[in-house]
GUKEVEX-448698 format. One record per residue (C-alpha): x, y, z; residue in one letter. Coordinates in steps of 0.5 Angstrom, whole numbers, plus 2048, in hexadecimal, padded with zeros to 3 digits. Each point is the difference from the previous one (the first is absolute). Layout:
// residues N
XYZa/...
***
This chain:
// residues 157
7A8849801x/7FB801807x/803803806x/8007FA804x/8047FD7FBx/805805800x/801800808x/8007F87FFx/8068007FBx/804805805x/7FF7FC806x/8027F97FCx/8068047FDx/802803807x/7FF7F9803x/8047FD7FBx/806805801x/8007FF807x/8007F9800x/8068007FBx/804805805x/7FF7FB806x/8037FB7FCx/8068047FEx/801803807x/8007F8803x/8057FE7FAx/804806802x/8027FD806x/8017F97FFx/8077FE7FFx/8038007F9x/8007F97FCx/8048027FAx/8067FC7FEx/8068047FEx/8017FB7FAx/8078027FEx/803801807x/7FC7FA803x/8007F97FEx/7F87FD800x/7FF7FA804x/7FD7FB7FBx/7FB7FB802x/8027F9801x/7FC7FE7FAx/8038057FBx/8007FE7F9x/8068037FCx/8027FD7F9x/8027F9800x/8087FE801x/8037F9800x/8027FC806x/8087FE800x/8027FA803x/803801807x/8077FC7FFx/8018017F8x/7FC8077FFx/7FD7FD7FAx/7F98017FFx/7FB7FA802x/7FD8007FAx/8007FA7FCx/7FD8037F9x/7F97FC801x/7FD8067FDx/7FA800805x/800807802x/8008027F8x/7FA7FC7FFx/7FC803806x/8028077FFx/7F98037FDx/8048067FDx/8057FC7FDx/806805803x/8057FA801x/8057FE7FBx/8057FA802x/8057FC7FDx/8047FA802x/8057FB7FDx/8027F9802x/8047FF806x/8087FF7FFx/7FE7F9805x/7FB7FE7FAx/7FB800806x/7FA805800x/8018087FDx/803806802x/7FD807800x/8048047FBx/7FB806800x/7FA803804x/7FD8067FDx/7FA804803x/7FC8057FDx/7FE804806x/7FC8057FCx/7FA7FA7FEx/8017FD807x/7F9800804x/8047FD806x/7FA7FB801x/8057FB803x/7FF7FA7FBx/8077FF7FFx/802800807x/7FA7FB802x/8027FB7FAx/8077FF801x/8017FA804x/808801801x/800806804x/8038047FAx/7FC806801x/7FE805805x/7FD808800x/806805801x/7FF805805x/8028067FBx/7FB805800x/8038067FDx/8017FE7F9x/7FF8067FBx/8038027F9x/7FF8047FAx/8017FB7FCx/7FC7F97FFx/8077FC7FFx/801801807x/7FB7FC802x/8027FA7FBx/8037FC806x/8067FB7FFx/7FF7FC807x/8067FC7FFx/804806800x/7FD803806x/8017F9804x/8078007FEx/801808803x/7FC7FE806x/8057FA801x/8068057FFx/7FD805805x/7FF7FA805x/8087FD7FFx/802808801x/7FC801806x/8037F9803x/8078027FFx/804803806x/
***
């Protein structure tokens, strides 16, 4: 190693050190942007996509789904399983089961876009964690019934 290369390496290293210290010094006086997650609820953007959920009828609370199966066919991940039975009135079908395997869902939105009956939407749930995979096998019919019960309990004085 020549003497000029030695001094050049020292100069480049010192310049790099000073540049890093300047950046650190500048950032030290800026306000903190870290959210204290468990204590502060994050504000979700308007276009946030959680897992899908069923939309209930405003009057009856029953799902708007007519069991056409378009969401199931449109899903590239194959994570939707639904079933229905003939309606008691003899006209149309009634949804009996709607299962979502959230472990394989890619949140692409094909199911929501393919639904022509306003029966699906993305939820606003962002904190879905578990140690067991079975916690991500979502029964959307049961979730809709729970939401309806919560709304009824909130409306009661």
